[in-house]
C-alpha positions as CSV (number, residue, x, y, z in Angstrom):
1,M,-6.2,10.9,6.4
2,T,-4.5,14.2,6.5
3,R,-0.7,13.1,6.6
4,D,1.0,10.0,6.8
5,A,3.8,9.7,9.5
6,T,6.2,7.2,8.2
7,A,5.3,7.8,4.2
8,P,6.5,10.6,1.8
9,V,3.3,10.7,0.2
10,N,-0.5,10.3,1.2
11,P,-2.7,7.9,-0.1
12,V,-6.5,8.7,-0.6
13,L,-7.7,5.1,0.1
14,S,-6.5,2.1,2.5
15,V,-7.4,-1.2,1.2
16,R,-7.4,-4.3,3.3
17,V,-6.0,-7.7,1.7
18,D,-5.6,-11.1,3.3
19,D,-2.1,-11.9,1.6
20,I,0.0,-8.6,1.1
21,D,2.8,-10.4,-0.9
22,A,0.5,-11.9,-3.6
23,A,-1.3,-8.1,-3.7
24,H,2.2,-6.8,-4.1
25,A,3.3,-9.4,-6.5
26,R,-0.3,-8.3,-8.8
27,A,0.7,-4.8,-8.6
28,R,4.1,-5.2,-10.2
29,E,2.8,-7.9,-12.5
30,R,0.4,-5.4,-14.1
31,G,3.2,-2.8,-14.2
32,Y,1.1,-0.7,-11.7
33,E,3.7,2.1,-9.8
34,I,5.1,1.4,-6.4
35,V,5.1,4.7,-4.5
36,H,6.0,3.7,-1.1
37,P,7.6,0.0,-0.6
38,L,6.1,-3.0,1.0
39,T,7.0,-2.4,4.7
40,T,6.2,-3.7,7.7
41,E,5.1,-1.0,10.3
42,E,5.6,-1.0,13.9
43,W,2.0,-0.5,14.6
44,G,0.8,-3.8,13.3
45,V,0.4,-3.7,9.7
46,T,2.4,-4.5,6.2
47,R,1.6,-2.3,3.5
48,F,2.3,-0.6,0.3
49,F,1.3,2.3,-2.0
50,V,0.2,1.9,-5.4
51,R,-0.9,4.2,-8.0
52,A,-4.0,3.1,-9.6
53,P,-4.5,3.8,-13.0
54,D,-6.6,7.1,-12.3
55,G,-3.6,8.6,-10.5
56,N,-4.9,8.3,-6.8
57,L,-2.6,6.8,-4.0
58,L,-3.9,3.3,-2.4
59,D,-2.8,2.0,0.6
60,V,-3.0,-1.7,0.0
61,V,-2.9,-3.1,3.9
62,Q,-2.6,-6.8,5.9
63,H,-3.0,-6.7,9.8
64,R,-1.5,-8.8,11.7
65,D,-3.5,-11.5,13.2
């Protein structure tokens, strides 16, 4: 991804999960920095961005079925 249209930052990797709420809760419990809040996008995904311990930004995403 070269530029994210709806977020202020650009992630380096997207990680698809089956339960976005559980992934978000685990990231918060572990004290990870949430860089882009949990958001349901118009194009059918719910996602958030988290800063990994190495400093990279990850797009954690769940697709609607």
